[in-house]
SERO-4910 file (N, C-alpha, C, O; in steps of 0.05 Angstrom, whole numbers):
BEGIN
 pado doro    nc1    nc2    nc3   cac1   cac2   cac3    cc1    cc2    cc3    oc1    oc2    oc3
  Met    A   1891   -905  -3883   1880   -899  -3857   1849   -901  -3858   1836   -883  -3867
  Ser    A   1839   -924  -3850   1810   -927  -3851   1797   -921  -3824   1774   -912  -3823
  Arg    A   1811   -927  -3802   1799   -922  -3776   1798   -893  -3769   1816   -877  -3775
  Phe    A   1775   -885  -3757   1771   -857  -3750   1793   -847  -3732   1803   -825  -3735
  Ser    A   1800   -862  -3712   1820   -853  -3692   1847   -848  -3705   1861   -829  -3698
  Glu    A   1854   -864  -3725   1879   -860  -3739   1878   -834  -3756   1898   -819  -3756
  Arg    A   1856   -830  -3769   1854   -806  -3786   1853   -781  -3768   1864   -760  -3775
  Ala    A   1840   -782  -3745   1838   -759  -3727   1866   -752  -3716   1872   -728  -3714
  Gln    A   1882   -772  -3709   1909   -767  -3699   1926   -756  -3722   1942   -737  -3717
  Trp    A   1923   -767  -3746   1938   -757  -3769   1931   -728  -3774   1949   -712  -3781
  Leu    A   1906   -720  -3772   1897   -693  -3776   1911   -674  -3757   1920   -653  -3765
  Lys    A   1912   -681  -3732   1926   -664  -3712   1955   -660  -3720   1965   -638  -3717
  Glu    A   1968   -681  -3729   1996   -678  -3737   1999   -660  -3762   2018   -645  -3764
  Gln    A   1980   -663  -3781   1981   -646  -3805   1977   -616  -3798   1991   -599  -3808
  Ile    A   1959   -611  -3779   1955   -583  -3771   1980   -572  -3757   1988   -550  -3762
  Ser    A   1991   -588  -3740   2015   -580  -3725   2038   -574  -3744   2054   -556  -3740
  Asn    A   2041   -590  -3765   2064   -588  -3783   2061   -569  -3806   2080   -562  -3820
  Ala    A   2036   -560  -3811   2031   -543  -3834   2043   -515  -3831   2043   -504  -3809
  Asp    A   2054   -505  -3853   2063   -477  -3854   2040   -458  -3858   2039   -436  -3847
  Tyr    A   2020   -467  -3875   1997   -451  -3881   1972   -469  -3881   1974   -492  -3889
  Ile    A   1950   -458  -3872   1924   -473  -3872   1904   -456  -3887   1898   -433  -3879
  Leu    A   1892   -468  -3907   1871   -455  -3922   1845   -470  -3917   1842   -494  -3923
  Ile    A   1825   -456  -3905   1799   -467  -3899   1780   -460  -3921   1777   -437  -3928
  Gly    A   1765   -480  -3931   1744   -476  -3950   1718   -486  -3938   1716   -509  -3930
  Ala    A   1698   -469  -3936   1673   -477  -3922   1648   -472  -3938   1645   -451  -3950
  Gly    A   1631   -493  -3939   1606   -491  -3952   1583   -494  -3932   1588   -494  -3908
  Ser    A   1559   -497  -3942   1535   -497  -3925   1535   -520  -3905   1523   -519  -3884
  Gly    A   1549   -542  -3912   1549   -565  -3894   1562   -559  -3867   1555   -572  -3847
  Leu    A   1580   -540  -3866   1593   -533  -3841   1573   -519  -3823   1571   -525  -3799
  Ser    A   1558   -500  -3833   1538   -486  -3817   1515   -504  -3809   1505   -502  -3787
  Ala    A   1508   -523  -3826   1487   -542  -3819   1497   -559  -3795   1482   -565  -3777
  Ala    A   1522   -568  -3797   1533   -584  -3775   1535   -567  -3749   1533   -578  -3727
  Ala    A   1539   -541  -3752   1541   -523  -3729   1514   -518  -3716   1512   -508  -3693
  Gly    A   1492   -524  -3731   1466   -520  -3719   1447   -501  -3733   1425   -496  -3724
  Leu    A   1456   -490  -3756   1439   -472  -3771   1422   -489  -3791   1431   -495  -3813
  Asp    A   1399   -497  -3782   1381   -514  -3798   1359   -498  -3810   1342   -487  -3796
  Tyr    A   1360   -495  -3837   1341   -478  -3851   1314   -491  -3857   1297   -480  -3870
  Ala    A   1310   -515  -3847   1285   -529  -3851   1276   -545  -3827   1257   -561  -3829
  Gly    A   1290   -543  -3805   1285   -560  -3782   1267   -548  -3761   1250   -531  -3768
  Glu    A   1270   -557  -3737   1252   -550  -3715   1252   -519  -3710   1231   -507  -3706
  Asp    A   1276   -508  -3710   1278   -479  -3705   1263   -463  -3726   1248   -445  -3720
  Phe    A   1267   -471  -3751   1253   -458  -3773   1223   -460  -3770   1208   -441  -3773
  Arg    A   1213   -484  -3764   1184   -489  -3762   1173   -473  -3739   1150   -463  -3741
  Arg    A   1188   -470  -3718   1178   -455  -3695   1177   -425  -3701   1156   -412  -3696
  Glu    A   1198   -414  -3712   1199   -385  -3717   1183   -375  -3740   1175   -352  -3741
  Phe    A   1178   -393  -3760   1164   -385  -3784   1137   -398  -3787   1127   -400  -3809
  Arg    A   1125   -406  -3765   1099   -420  -3766   1079   -403  -3781   1063   -414  -3797
  Glu    A   1078   -377  -3776   1057   -361  -3789   1061   -360  -3819   1041   -361  -3834
  Trp    A   1086   -359  -3828   1092   -359  -3857   1086   -386  -3869   1077   -388  -3892
  Ile    A   1093   -407  -3855   1087   -434  -3865   1058   -439  -3869   1049   -449  -3889
  Asp    A   1042   -430  -3849   1013   -434  -3850   1001   -416  -3872    982   -424  -3886
  Arg    A   1010   -392  -3874    998   -373  -3893   1006   -377  -3922    990   -376  -3940
  Tyr    A   1032   -383  -3926   1043   -385  -3954   1051   -413  -3962   1057   -418  -3986
  Gly    A   1053   -431  -3944   1062   -458  -3950   1092   -460  -3955   1101   -478  -3968
  Ile    A   1107   -441  -3944   1136   -441  -3947   1148   -465  -3932   1141   -470  -3909
  Ala    A   1165   -480  -3946   1175   -506  -3935   1202   -503  -3921   1209   -519  -3904
  Asp    A   1218   -483  -3929   1245   -480  -3918   1254   -452  -3923   1242   -437  -3939
  Leu    A   1275   -444  -3909   1284   -416  -3911   1296   -410  -3938   1292   -387  -3948
  Tyr    A   1309   -429  -3951   1321   -423  -3977   1300   -417  -3997   1302   -397  -4012
  Ser    A   1279   -433  -3999   1258   -428  -4019   1243   -402  -4013   1231   -390  -4032
  Ser    A   1242   -394  -3988   1228   -369  -3981   1241   -345  -3995   1227   -325  -4000
  Ser    A   1267   -347  -4002   1281   -325  -4015   1269   -319  -4043   1271   -296  -4053
  Phe    A   1256   -338  -4055   1246   -335  -4082   1215   -335  -4083   1204   -336  -4104
  Phe    A   1202   -334  -4060   1173   -336  -4059   1162   -310  -4072   1171   -288  -4066
  Pro    A   1141   -313  -4089   1130   -290  -4103   1109   -275  -4086   1085   -276  -4092
  Phe    A   1119   -261  -4066   1100   -245  -4049   1086   -224  -4066   1098   -213  -4085
  Glu    A   1061   -218  -4060   1046   -199  -4076   1053   -170  -4070   1050   -153  -4087
  Thr    A   1063   -165  -4046   1070   -137  -4038   1098   -136  -4027   1109   -155  -4017
  Glu    A   1109   -111  -4028   1135   -107  -4016   1134   -108  -3986   1154   -116  -3973
  Glu    A   1111   -101  -3974   1108   -103  -3945   1111   -132  -3936   1122   -137  -3915
  Glu    A   1099   -150  -3951   1102   -179  -3945   1130   -189  -3949   1141   -203  -3933
  Arg    A   1141   -181  -3972   1168   -191  -3979   1189   -183  -3958   1206   -199  -3950
  Trp    A   1188   -157  -3950   1208   -148  -3931   1202   -157  -3902   1221   -157  -3886
  Ala    A   1178   -163  -3896   1173   -175  -3870   1186   -203  -3868   1198   -209  -3848
  Met    A   1184   -218  -3890   1197   -244  -3891   1228   -241  -3889   1241   -256  -3875
  Trp    A   1238   -221  -3903   1267   -217  -3903   1277   -208  -3876   1299   -216  -3867
  Ala    A   1262   -192  -3862   1270   -183  -3835   1273   -207  -3817   1293   -210  -3802
  Lys    A   1254   -225  -3818   1255   -249  -3802   1277   -268  -3811   1291   -279  -3795
  His    A   1280   -270  -3837   1301   -287  -3850   1329   -278  -3841   1345   -294  -3832
  Ile    A   1334   -252  -3843   1361   -242  -3836   1366   -247  -3807   1388   -256  -3799
  Trp    A   1347   -240  -3790   1350   -244  -3761   1356   -273  -3755   1374   -279  -3740
  Phe    A   1341   -291  -3767   1343   -320  -3761   1371   -330  -3770   1383   -346  -3755
  Ser    A   1380   -322  -3793   1405   -333  -3804   1430   -319  -3795   1452   -331  -3795
  Arg    A   1428   -293  -3788   1453   -277  -3784   1456   -267  -3755   1479   -266  -3745
  Tyr    A   1434   -260  -3742   1437   -247  -3716   1427   -263  -3693   1434   -258  -3670
  Arg    A   1410   -283  -3697   1397   -297  -3676   1415   -312  -3657   1413   -311  -3633
  Thr    A   1435   -327  -3669   1450   -346  -3652   1476   -334  -3642   1488   -344  -3623
  Gly    A   1487   -313  -3655   1514   -305  -3649   1533   -327  -3659   1525   -344  -3675
  Ala    A   1558   -326  -3650   1578   -346  -3659   1571   -373  -3648   1566   -376  -3624
  Leu    A   1570   -393  -3665   1563   -420  -3656   1588   -435  -3647   1610   -430  -3657
  Pro    A   1585   -453  -3628   1608   -467  -3615   1626   -480  -3635   1651   -480  -3631
  Leu    A   1615   -493  -3656   1632   -507  -3675   1652   -488  -3689   1675   -496  -3693
  Tyr    A   1644   -464  -3696   1662   -445  -3708   1683   -436  -3689   1706   -432  -3696
  Lys    A   1676   -432  -3663   1695   -425  -3643   1716   -447  -3640   1740   -441  -3636
  Lys    A   1707   -472  -3641   1726   -494  -3638   1745   -496  -3663   1768   -502  -3660
  Leu    A   1733   -490  -3686   1750   -490  -3710   1772   -468  -3709   1794   -473  -3717
  Leu    A   1765   -445  -3698   1785   -424  -3694   1807   -433  -3675   1830   -429  -3680
  Lys    A   1798   -446  -3654   1818   -456  -3634   1836   -477  -3647   1860   -479  -3640
  Met    A   1825   -493  -3665   1840   -514  -3678   1863   -503  -3695   1884   -516  -3698
  Val    A   1859   -479  -3707   1880   -468  -3724   1894   -444  -3711   1910   -430  -3723
  Asp    A   1889   -441  -3685   1901   -419  -3670   1932   -420  -3672   1944   -441  -3668
  Gly    A   1944   -397  -3678   1973   -396  -3680   1984   -403  -3707   2008   -400  -3712
  Lys    A   1967   -412  -3726   1976   -419  -3752   1970   -396  -3772   1953   -379  -3767
  Asp    A   1984   -396  -3794   1980   -376  -3815   1957   -387  -3832   1961   -406  -3848
  Tyr    A   1933   -376  -3829   1910   -387  -3842   1895   -367  -3860   1900   -343  -3858
  Phe    A   1878   -377  -3877   1859   -360  -3892   1834   -376  -3896   1834   -401  -3897
  Val    A   1811   -362  -3898   1785   -375  -3902   1772   -365  -3927   1771   -341  -3932
  Ile    A   1763   -384  -3944   1745   -377  -3966   1719   -392  -3961   1719   -416  -3957
  Thr    A   1697   -378  -3963   1671   -390  -3957   1649   -380  -3975   1649   -357  -3983
  Thr    A   1631   -398  -3982   1607   -391  -3997   1584   -386  -3978   1562   -378  -3986
  Asn    A   1588   -389  -3952   1567   -384  -3932   1563   -354  -3929   1582   -338  -3932
  Val    A   1539   -346  -3923   1532   -318  -3921   1521   -311  -3893   1508   -291  -3890
  Asp    A   1528   -328  -3874   1517   -324  -3847   1536   -310  -3827   1529   -306  -3804
  Gly    A   1560   -303  -3836   1578   -288  -3820   1590   -303  -3796   1601   -290  -3778
  Gln    A   1588   -329  -3795   1597   -344  -3772   1627   -342  -3767   1636   -341  -3744
  Phe    A   1643   -342  -3788   1672   -340  -3784   1679   -313  -3771   1695   -313  -3752
  Glu    A   1667   -292  -3780   1672   -266  -3768   1663   -265  -3739   1678   -256  -3721
  Met    A   1639   -275  -3733   1628   -274  -3706   1645   -292  -3687   1646   -286  -3663
  Ala    A   1656   -313  -3697   1672   -332  -3681   1699   -320  -3674   1713   -331  -3656
  Gly    A   1707   -299  -3687   1733   -286  -3680   1755   -290  -3700   1778   -282  -3695
  Phe    A   1749   -302  -3724   1769   -304  -3745   1776   -276  -3754   1759   -258  -3755
  Asp    A   1801   -272  -3761   1811   -246  -3770   1795   -238  -3796   1796   -253  -3815
  Thr    A   1782   -215  -3796   1765   -208  -3818   1782   -203  -3844   1771   -205  -3866
  His    A   1808   -197  -3841   1825   -194  -3864   1832   -221  -3876   1844   -222  -3898
  Arg    A   1825   -242  -3862   1832   -269  -3872   1807   -285  -3879   1807   -310  -3879
  Ile    A   1785   -271  -3885   1760   -284  -3893   1751   -273  -3920   1747   -249  -3923
  Phe    A   1747   -290  -3939   1736   -282  -3965   1709   -296  -3968   1707   -319  -3975
  Ala    A   1687   -280  -3963   1660   -290  -3966   1651   -283  -3995   1642   -261  -4000
  Thr    A   1654   -303  -4012   1651   -297  -4041   1623   -291  -4050   1618   -277  -4070
  Gln    A   1603   -301  -4034   1575   -299  -4044   1559   -278  -4029   1534   -276  -4034
  Gly    A   1571   -262  -4012   1557   -241  -3998   1554   -247  -3969   1567   -264  -3958
  Asp    A   1536   -231  -3956   1532   -233  -3927   1504   -223  -3921   1496   -202  -3931
  Tyr    A   1490   -238  -3904   1463   -230  -3896   1462   -203  -3882   1440   -191  -3881
  Cys    A   1484   -193  -3872   1483   -168  -3857   1483   -143  -3875   1483   -121  -3865
  Tyr    A   1484   -147  -3901   1485   -124  -3919   1462   -122  -3939   1452   -142  -3949
  Phe    A   1452    -97  -3942   1436    -90  -3965   1455    -79  -3987   1477    -71  -3981
  Gln    A   1445    -79  -4012   1459    -67  -4034   1438    -53  -4051   1414    -59  -4049
  Pro    A   1446    -35  -4069   1426    -24  -4088   1415    -47  -4105   1430    -63  -4115
  Ala    A   1389    -47  -4109   1376    -69  -4124   1386    -69  -4153   1387    -91  -4165
  Ser    A   1394    -46  -4163   1404    -45  -4191   1432    -55  -4194   1442    -61  -4216
  Gly    A   1446    -57  -4171   1475    -65  -4172   1494    -41  -4173   1518    -45  -4173
  Ala    A   1483    -17  -4174   1500      7  -4175   1488     29  -4157   1464     32  -4157
  Pro    A   1505     43  -4143   1534     41  -4142   1543     16  -4127   1527      3  -4114
  Lys    A   1569     11  -4128   1580    -13  -4115   1584     -8  -4085   1607     -7  -4075
  Glu    A   1562     -5  -4071   1563      1  -4042   1545    -18  -4027   1525    -27  -4038
  Leu    A   1552    -22  -4002   1536    -39  -3984   1528    -24  -3960   1540     -4  -3952
  Tyr    A   1505    -33  -3948   1494    -19  -3925   1487    -39  -3904   1472    -58  -3909
  His    A   1497    -35  -3879   1491    -53  -3857   1461    -52  -3852   1449    -31  -3853
  Asn    A   1450    -75  -3845   1420    -76  -3842   1411    -83  -3813   1387    -85  -3809
  Arg    A   1429    -86  -3794   1421    -95  -3768   1401    -75  -3755   1381    -83  -3743
  Glu    A   1406    -49  -3757   1388    -30  -3745   1361    -32  -3757   1340    -30  -3743
  Trp    A   1360    -36  -3784   1334    -39  -3797   1319    -64  -3787   1295    -63  -3782
  Val    A   1334    -86  -3785   1322   -111  -3775   1310   -107  -3748   1287   -116  -3742
  Glu    A   1324    -93  -3730   1315    -89  -3703   1290    -71  -3702   1274    -73  -3683
  Arg    A   1287    -54  -3722   1262    -37  -3723   1239    -52  -3736   1216    -49  -3728
  Ala    A   1246    -68  -3756   1225    -81  -3772   1212   -105  -3757   1188   -109  -3759
  Leu    A   1228   -120  -3743   1218   -145  -3730   1194   -139  -3713   1173   -152  -3716
  Pro    A   1195   -121  -3693   1172   -117  -3676   1148   -104  -3690   1126   -103  -3679
  Ala    A   1153    -94  -3714   1131    -81  -3729   1116   -100  -3747   1096    -92  -3759
  Ile    A   1125   -125  -3749   1111   -144  -3766   1084   -151  -3755   1081   -158  -3731
  Lys    A   1064   -149  -3772   1037   -157  -3764   1024   -170  -3788   1024   -159  -3810
  Asp    A   1013   -194  -3784   1000   -209  -3806   1020   -213  -3829   1013   -210  -3853
  Cys    A   1045   -219  -3823   1066   -224  -3842   1072   -200  -3860   1079   -203  -3884
  Arg    A   1069   -176  -3850   1074   -152  -3864   1088   -132  -3846   1086   -133  -3822
  Ile    A   1103   -114  -3859   1114    -91  -3844   1100    -66  -3854   1089    -66  -3877
  Pro    A   1100    -44  -3839   1088    -19  -3849   1104     -9  -3873   1128    -14  -3876
  Thr    A   1089      4  -3891   1101     13  -3916   1126     30  -3911   1145     29  -3926
  Glu    A   1125     47  -3891   1147     65  -3886   1173     51  -3877   1194     63  -3876
  Leu    A   1171     25  -3870   1194     10  -3862   1207     -6  -3885   1227    -19  -3881
  Ile    A   1195     -5  -3909   1208    -18  -3932   1236     -5  -3936   1237     20  -3939
  Pro    A   1257    -20  -3937   1284     -9  -3937   1292      3  -3964   1283     -6  -3985
  His    A   1309     24  -3963   1319     38  -3987   1348     45  -3982   1358     45  -3959
  Thr    A   1362     53  -4003   1389     64  -4000   1387     92  -3987   1365    103  -3986
  Pro    A   1409    103  -3978   1407    130  -3966   1395    151  -3984   1384    171  -3975
  Asp    A   1397    147  -4011   1385    167  -4029   1358    158  -4040   1348    169  -4059
  Gly    A   1346    137  -4026   1318    130  -4032   1314    110  -4054   1291    106  -4062
  Gln    A   1335     96  -4063   1332     76  -4084   1325     49  -4072   1332     43  -4048
  Pro    A   1312     31  -4087   1306      4  -4076   1331    -11  -4070   1352     -8  -4083
  Val    A   1329    -29  -4050   1352    -46  -4043   1345    -75  -4047   1322    -82  -4051
  Ser    A   1365    -91  -4047   1363   -120  -4047   1383   -131  -4028   1400   -116  -4018
  Met    A   1383   -157  -4023   1403   -169  -4006   1429   -172  -4021   1429   -177  -4045
  Asn    A   1451   -169  -4007   1477   -174  -4019   1484   -203  -4019   1502   -213  -4005
  Leu    A   1469   -218  -4035   1472   -247  -4038   1473   -252  -4068   1457   -243  -4084
  Arg    A   1493   -268  -4077   1497   -272  -4105   1474   -289  -4117   1472   -313  -4110
  Cys    A   1458   -277  -4134   1438   -292  -4148   1436   -285  -4178   1425   -300  -4194
  Asp    A   1447   -262  -4185   1447   -254  -4213   1469   -233  -4217   1486   -229  -4199
  Asp    A   1470   -220  -4240   1492   -202  -4246   1490   -175  -4233   1507   -158  -4238
  Thr    A   1470   -171  -4216   1468   -146  -4201   1484   -148  -4174   1486   -128  -4160
  Phe    A   1494   -172  -4168   1508   -175  -4142   1531   -155  -4140   1548   -153  -4159
  Val    A   1532   -141  -4118   1553   -120  -4115   1578   -132  -4103   1578   -143  -4081
  Glu    A   1600   -130  -4118   1627   -137  -4108   1640   -110  -4102   1651    -97  -4120
  Asp    A   1639   -102  -4077   1649    -75  -4070   1680    -76  -4066   1693    -96  -4072
  Ala    A   1691    -54  -4057   1720    -52  -4055   1731    -73  -4035   1752    -85  -4040
  His    A   1716    -78  -4013   1725    -98  -3994   1725   -125  -4006   1744   -141  -4001
  Trp    A   1705   -132  -4022   1704   -158  -4035   1729   -162  -4052   1741   -183  -4051
  His    A   1737   -142  -4068   1760   -144  -4085   1786   -146  -4069   1804   -160  -4077
  Glu    A   1787   -132  -4047   1810   -133  -4029   1814   -162  -4019   1836   -173  -4018
  Gln    A   1792   -174  -4010   1793   -201  -3999   1800   -221  -4021   1814   -241  -4016
  Ala    A   1789   -217  -4045   1796   -235  -4067   1826   -234  -4073   1838   -255  -4078
  Gln    A   1838   -210  -4071   1866   -208  -4075   1882   -220  -4053   1903   -233  -4058
  Arg    A   1873   -217  -4028   1886   -230  -4005   1886   -260  -4008   1905   -274  -4001
  Tyr    A   1864   -271  -4017   1862   -300  -4022   1882   -309  -4042   1897   -328  -4038
  Ser    A   1884   -294  -4065   1903   -301  -4086   1931   -299  -4075   1948   -316  -4082
  Asp    A   1937   -278  -4060   1964   -274  -4049   1971   -297  -4030   1994   -306  -4030
  Phe    A   1952   -306  -4014   1957   -327  -3995   1965   -353  -4009   1984   -366  -4002
  Val    A   1950   -360  -4030   1956   -384  -4045   1983   -382  -4059   1998   -401  -4059
  Ser    A   1989   -358  -4070   2015   -354  -4083   2038   -357  -4063   2059   -368  -4069
  Met    A   2034   -348  -4038   2054   -349  -4018   2058   -378  -4008   2080   -386  -4000
  Ala    A   2036   -393  -4007   2036   -419  -3994   2040   -443  -4013   2045   -465  -4004
  His    A   2038   -439  -4039   2036   -461  -4057   2061   -479  -4057   2058   -503  -4063
  Asp    A   2084   -468  -4051   2108   -486  -4051   2118   -492  -4023   2140   -501  -4018
  Lys    A   2100   -487  -4003   2106   -494  -3975   2087   -517  -3967   2073   -528  -3983
  Arg    A   2088   -524  -3941   2070   -544  -3931   2043   -532  -3925   2038   -520  -3904
  Met    A   2026   -534  -3945   1999   -522  -3943   1978   -544  -3938   1978   -565  -3952
  Leu    A   1961   -539  -3919   1940   -558  -3912   1913   -545  -3920   1906   -524  -3911
  Leu    A   1898   -559  -3937   1872   -551  -3945   1851   -565  -3929   1849   -590  -3930
  Leu    A   1835   -551  -3914   1814   -562  -3898   1787   -554  -3910   1779   -530  -3909
  Glu    A   1774   -573  -3923   1749   -567  -3938   1725   -578  -3922   1723   -602  -3918
  Phe    A   1707   -561  -3914   1684   -568  -3897   1658   -565  -3911   1650   -543  -3919
  Gly    A   1643   -587  -3915   1615   -586  -3924   1611   -573  -3950   1591   -558  -3954
  Val    A   1628   -578  -3969   1625   -566  -3996   1615   -587  -4015   1627   -607  -4020
  Gly    A   1591   -582  -4026   1579   -600  -4045   1583   -592  -4074   1605   -583  -4081
  Phe    A   1562   -595  -4090   1564   -590  -4118   1546   -567  -4128   1540   -565  -4152
  Asn    A   1536   -551  -4109   1520   -527  -4118   1538   -507  -4132   1531   -497  -4154
  Thr    A   1561   -501  -4120   1580   -482  -4132   1608   -494  -4129   1625   -482  -4116
  Pro    A   1613   -517  -4141   1639   -530  -4137   1663   -515  -4149   1686   -520  -4141
  Val    A   1658   -497  -4167   1681   -482  -4180   1693   -462  -4161   1715   -451  -4167
  Ile    A   1680   -456  -4139   1691   -436  -4120   1711   -448  -4101   1732   -436  -4096
  Ile    A   1705   -471  -4090   1722   -484  -4070   1730   -512  -4077   1754   -518  -4078
  Arg    A   1710   -529  -4082   1715   -558  -4085   1736   -564  -4107   1756   -577  -4102
  Phe    A   1730   -555  -4131   1748   -560  -4154   1775   -547  -4151   1796   -559  -4156
  Pro    A   1776   -521  -4143   1802   -508  -4140   1819   -521  -4118   1844   -523  -4121
  Phe    A   1807   -531  -4096   1822   -545  -4076   1834   -570  -4087   1857   -577  -4081
  Glu    A   1819   -585  -4102   1829   -610  -4114   1852   -603  -4133   1872   -617  -4134
  Gln    A   1849   -582  -4149   1870   -575  -4168   1896   -567  -4154   1918   -573  -4163
  Met    A   1893   -552  -4131   1917   -545  -4116   1930   -569  -4105   1955   -571  -4105
  Ala    A   1914   -588  -4094   1926   -613  -4083   1940   -629  -4104   1959   -643  -4099
  Ala    A   1930   -628  -4129   1943   -643  -4151   1968   -629  -4161   1987   -643  -4170
  Arg    A   1969   -603  -4160   1991   -587  -4173   2014   -582  -4153   2037   -582  -4161
  Phe    A   2008   -576  -4128   2028   -567  -4109   2039   -591  -4093   2023   -604  -4080
  Pro    A   2064   -597  -4095   2075   -622  -4084   2073   -626  -4054   2070   -649  -4045
  Asp    A   2073   -605  -4038   2072   -607  -4009   2045   -599  -3998   2043   -592  -3974
  Thr    A   2024   -600  -4015   1997   -592  -4006   1981   -617  -4000   1981   -636  -4016
  Thr    A   1967   -616  -3978   1950   -639  -3969   1921   -629  -3968   1915   -608  -3957
  Leu    A   1903   -645  -3979   1874   -639  -3978   1860   -657  -3959   1863   -682  -3960
  Val    A   1846   -645  -3940   1829   -660  -3921   1800   -651  -3926   1794   -628  -3922
  Arg    A   1783   -670  -3934   1755   -664  -3940   1737   -674  -3919   1738   -698  -3912
  Phe    A   1720   -657  -3908   1700   -664  -3888   1673   -663  -3902   1663   -641  -3907
  Asn    A   1662   -686  -3909   1638   -686  -3925   1623   -712  -3922   1633   -733  -3930
  Arg    A   1600   -711  -3910   1585   -736  -3905   1574   -748  -3930   1574   -772  -3933
  Asp    A   1565   -731  -3949   1552   -741  -3973   1570   -744  -3998   1565   -761  -4015
  Tyr    A   1590   -726  -4000   1606   -726  -4025   1636   -726  -4018   1650   -706  -4024
  Pro    A   1646   -747  -4006   1675   -746  -3999   1693   -753  -4022   1718   -749  -4020
  Gln    A   1683   -762  -4044   1700   -772  -4066   1714   -750  -4081   1705   -727  -4081
  Leu    A   1736   -757  -4094   1752   -738  -4110   1741   -739  -4139   1730   -759  -4148
  Thr    A   1744   -716  -4153   1736   -715  -4181   1761   -708  -4198   1758   -706  -4223
  Thr    A   1784   -704  -4186   1808   -696  -4200   1829   -718  -4196   1832   -729  -4175
  Gln    A   1843   -725  -4218   1863   -746  -4217   1890   -734  -4207   1895   -710  -4208
  Gly    A   1907   -752  -4197   1934   -745  -4190   1938   -733  -4162   1958   -720  -4157
  Ile    A   1918   -738  -4144   1921   -727  -4117   1929   -750  -4099   1915   -770  -4095
  Ser    A   1953   -748  -4087   1963   -769  -4070   1960   -762  -4040   1957   -780  -4024
  Arg    A   1961   -736  -4034   1960   -728  -4006   1931   -719  -4000   1924   -696  -4001
  Tyr    A   1915   -739  -3992   1886   -734  -3989   1875   -753  -3969   1880   -777  -3969
  Val    A   1858   -743  -3951   1843   -759  -3932   1815   -748  -3929   1812   -723  -3929
  Ala    A   1795   -765  -3928   1767   -756  -3925   1756   -765  -3898   1762   -786  -3888
  Phe    A   1739   -747  -3888   1723   -753  -3864   1693   -751  -3871   1684   -730  -3879
  Ser    A   1679   -773  -3870   1650   -772  -3874   1635   -771  -3847   1610   -769  -3847
  Glu    A   1649   -773  -3825   1637   -770  -3799   1628   -741  -3795   1637   -723  -3809
  Gly    A   1611   -737  -3775   1602   -710  -3769   1626   -692  -3761   1643   -700  -3746
  Val    A   1625   -668  -3771   1647   -649  -3766   1650   -644  -3736   1673   -641  -3727
  Glu    A   1628   -644  -3722   1629   -639  -3693   1644   -660  -3678   1653   -656  -3656
  Gln    A   1647   -684  -3690   1663   -705  -3678   1693   -701  -3681   1709   -711  -3666
  Ile    A   1700   -686  -3701   1728   -683  -3709   1740   -657  -3697   1762   -657  -3687
  Val    A   1724   -635  -3699   1733   -609  -3689   1726   -608  -3660   1704   -601  -3653
  Met    A   1745   -614  -3643   1740   -616  -3614   1753   -592  -3600   1751   -590  -3575
***
C-alpha cells in the first residue's frame, strides 16, 4: 500500500477490527499538535530570556546554568506554564481520543505535557514514563512523593520581574526541602506509587492483548529513548502473530527489527491522518 488514501482506509479498518489498541507517543505527536518549543510562540513568550541569556529553545533552557535560584525558578514557572497549562487540551489529542473511542486502549508516552489526560483519556490507561510538568518532587529523590505545582505557578508568574521571582517564592516541599521537577534526568527521578501502578497496568494490558488482535499505534517516537516505546513495539509486532504495528513518523519510519510482516508506516503529517 503506497498510496496515502489506501493506507488511510486500511487504518480505519484496522482500528475497527482491533480487540485492543496500544498507543505509544513521543515528542513528535505534541509537536504535530502545536507544542513548538523553539518556534514563534516560544520566541514571543520568552523574548526577555532570549535577549538576556541567549536561550535558543525551551529544552536547552532546562539545563541553563542560572546564577541564582530566583532566576532558575522564574524560568521554570514560565516553562511549566508554557508547556503544561497554557493551551489546555489540543485538538489533535481530542481527535485521537475520538479515533479510539469505544475500543479497549492503553497509552504509554514519554511526553511530559499531560495532553492525553487533558484531552479526556482515562487516567488509569495512561503510563507517562518520564514524569509530568505538573509535579514537583523532592530534589533528593526521597521521599517518593509528588506535589502539584499549578497553584505555585499561578503565584509565581505575575511576580516575575527582570527574569527573577522573589526569594520567598522559591518552591519547597511541605517540610521545607528543595524541590526539582518530576522529569527523568538522573537517578533522583521519583517513581511514586501511581507510577508503579501504571507500569503494572501497562504490563497487564500487553499480557491480556498479546494473543488477540492488538493494534500498535506509534506516534512521533524517534531515537532519544527508543527502548521505552519504539523497540518494544517492534518486538511485540515481531513476536505476537495477530499484532499490527502502525508507525506515524516523518523522519524515522523505518524498522530496525527483523521478522515484522504486519506493518505500515505513515510519514505524512499526523494531523492529516487523525481526522
